[in-house]
N, C-alpha and C positions, 0 to 999 in steps of 0.2 A: 737405260733409255731414259731420256729427260721428260721430266713431270709432262710438259708441254706437248710432248709427243704423244704421250698416254691418253691424256687429256683429250686430245684429237681423235685418238681412234674407241675411245669410250662415249665418243657422243653419239650415241645410238639412240634407238625409239622404245628399247625394252626397258623395263621398271630396274633390273640389276644394273645395266649400263647404267643408266641415268643416276642411280644410287652411287655406284663407284665414283663416277663423275663427279658428284657433290661432295662425296669424302675427300677427292683430291682438291677440289677446289677450296674447302674449308680445311686444308692442311694434314688431312690425313697421311700416313706413311704408306709407302709403297715398295714391294719388290719384285723384280721381273726376273727369272730364272733363265738368264740367256745362256748359261753354259749345260742346260739340261733339256735335252729335246725328246718329246715322247710323244707316240701315236694316239692321235684324237680318239681312236677306239677304246682304247684303255682308261682313258678319262671319263667315257660314256658308261662305261662298265663298273668303275669304281662309284662315279655318282648315282647311277642305278643301284647299286648294294647300300650305298649310305643313306638315301633317301629315307626307307624306313626308317631307322635308327634315329635321324634328326626329328622325323615326326615323332616318334615314341616319347623322345627327350622334351619335346615342346619346343625344337629349334624353328622359328620362322624361317621360311626360304623365299627367295625369289629367283625365279627362272630356271629351275633346277630339269625341268620337263623338257623345255625348250633347248636348253644346253643340250642335255642327253640325245635329243634328235639332231641338232646341228651337227654335233660332234662325231655321232654316230654315221651320218650321212657325209663328213668331210672326208674321212680315212686319209688324213694326212699326218706329217710330223708337225707338232705345234710348241709353242714356248708357254710355260706360265707364269701366273703372276699372282700377286695378292694386293689387296689394297684394305688397309683398316682405317675405319673415320676415326674421328678425332677422341671420343671418348671408349674407344674398343668395342662397342656395344654391336657393330657390323663389321663383318669380314665378307670381301667381295673377292672370289677367286675366278680370275679370267682368262682366257685362252686364245693366244695369237697364232697366227701363221707362221711357219719357222722362221721368216727373214724378219719378222716384227713389224710386217707392214699393213696386216688389216686384222681387225677383231673376229674372231671365229664364235666365242660365247661367254655370257659372264655370269656368274650365279651369285646370291647373295644368301648369307646366312647371318640372323640374328642371335646372340646368344641368350638363352632363357632368362637369365637373370638380370638381363638389360633391358626387358620388354616393359613397355608401359603399362602400369597397373590398369586391371579391368575395372569397369565402374564397380562391379559387385565387390572386387576387393576392397577398392576404396571405403564404400558402405561398411563393411564388416569392421575395416579399421576404425571407423568412427565410431562405434559402438563398444569398441574396447575399453 
């Protein structure tokens, strides 16, 4: 899939899609697994199982609950893909219809070690 095609598909109104689109605009890497199609319901279950672990590890997420709902409701074969932003702090997983013609859902995950420091963390460092 060409970058401009994926950018068109990610021009949605949710935070995860906007983040993935911004990462692509900024030159982020992407992959679409066009040779591997799986049921949207399977991905909804996987996201549901992983969410508690991500929260426990401090992974910031975008759109996971919405994606679970959309994937669970669609009950169709889907293509998956990933966009990484240029500094690899955010990873966006997107789910497309089987023909690659429409976005079903998108989620964003920020690596815990790439989060901006909290104000309290910065104050603590200043006193060291």
